[in-house]
C-alpha positions in Angstrom: 4.0 -17.4 20.6 1.8 -14.4 19.8 -1.9 -15.0 19.7 -4.3 -12.7 18.0 -8.0 -13.6 18.3 -10.6 -11.8 16.3 -14.3 -11.7 17.2 -17.5 -9.8 16.4 -18.1 -10.9 12.9 -21.5 -11.9 11.6 -24.3 -11.2 9.1 -25.5 -7.6 9.0 -27.6 -5.5 6.6 -26.3 -2.7 4.5 -26.2 0.5 6.5 -25.7 -1.3 9.8 -22.8 -1.0 12.2 -20.6 -3.7 13.6 -17.6 -3.8 15.9 -14.8 -6.3 15.5 -12.3 -7.0 18.3 -8.9 -8.4 18.3 -7.4 -9.6 21.6 -3.7 -10.1 21.7 -1.8 -12.3 24.1 1.8 -13.5 24.5 3.2 -10.5 22.8 6.9 -10.5 23.6 8.1 -7.9 21.2 7.8 -4.1 21.0 4.6 -3.5 19.1 4.6 -0.7 16.6 1.3 -1.2 14.7 -1.8 -3.2 14.9 -3.7 -3.5 11.7 -6.9 -4.7 10.1 -7.0 -6.4 6.7 -9.7 -8.2 4.8 -10.1 -10.7 2.1 -13.3 -10.6 0.1 -14.5 -13.8 -1.6 -12.3 -14.6 -4.6 -10.0 -11.6 -4.1 -6.6 -10.9 -2.5 -6.2 -9.7 1.0 -6.6 -5.9 1.3 -5.4 -3.4 3.8 -8.2 -1.8 5.8 -6.3 0.4 8.3 -3.8 0.5 11.1 -3.1 2.1 14.5 0.2 3.0 16.0 0.2 1.2 19.3 2.1 3.9 21.2 0.3 7.1 20.2 -2.9 5.8 18.6 -2.4 7.5 15.2 -4.5 5.8 12.6 -4.6 5.5 8.8 -7.1 3.9 6.6 -7.7 2.6 3.1 -9.7 5.1 0.9 -12.5 2.5 0.6 -13.3 2.7 4.3 -12.2 6.2 5.3 -15.0 8.0 7.1 -16.9 4.8 7.7 -14.5 2.6 9.7 -12.6 3.6 12.9 -9.8 1.7 14.6 -9.1 2.1 18.3 -7.2 0.3 21.0 -7.5 -0.5 24.6 -3.9 -0.8 25.9 -5.0 -2.2 29.3 -7.0 -5.0 27.6 -4.4 -5.4 24.9 -7.2 -5.2 22.4 -7.7 -3.4 19.1 -11.1 -2.6 17.6 -12.6 -2.0 14.2 -15.8 -0.1 14.3 -17.6 -0.5 11.1 -20.4 1.9 10.2 -22.6 2.3 7.1 -21.5 -1.0 5.9 -21.9 -2.0 2.3 -22.2 -5.4 0.5 -18.7 -4.8 -0.8 -17.4 -4.9 2.8 -18.2 -8.6 2.9 -14.9 -10.4 3.7 -12.9 -12.3 6.2 -11.4 -9.7 8.5 -8.0 -10.3 10.0 -6.0 -8.4 12.6 -2.3 -8.3 12.5 0.6 -7.0 14.6 3.8 -5.4 13.4 7.0 -4.9 15.4 9.9 -2.6 14.9 10.4 -3.7 11.3 6.9 -2.3 10.6 5.9 -5.5 8.9 2.7 -7.3 9.8 4.3 -10.6 10.7 1.7 -11.9 13.2 -1.9 -12.7 12.2 -5.2 -13.8 13.7 -7.4 -16.5 12.3 -9.9 -14.1 10.9 -13.6 -13.4 11.4 -16.3 -13.4 8.7 -18.3 -10.3 8.0 -21.2 -10.7 5.6 -23.2 -7.6 4.5 -26.5 -8.3 2.8 -28.1 -5.7 0.5 
């Protein structure tokens, strides 16, 4: 069974940087995307960005474009979310997810909390 484990969350101040990691294991399918999502308090889960596992192409939500960067380390089977110039509205539980050939994010981690103070 696929395991995705996020780490790196915490409490930071507005304007700071933070890097989240998502380590994958037991991946038995052809992975197409790895993605990051977030769920702010009292709100629905939101798409943050994704990376194509094969060629590293990335795409982002408008709300984080230019501030967040997704990268991957194939050898470590890990995907990263580098967050810069964070804002209080970035406060959320951040989840990583994996998508196979169907391009659907069917596999999810347990989430890591990021809190940005003003």
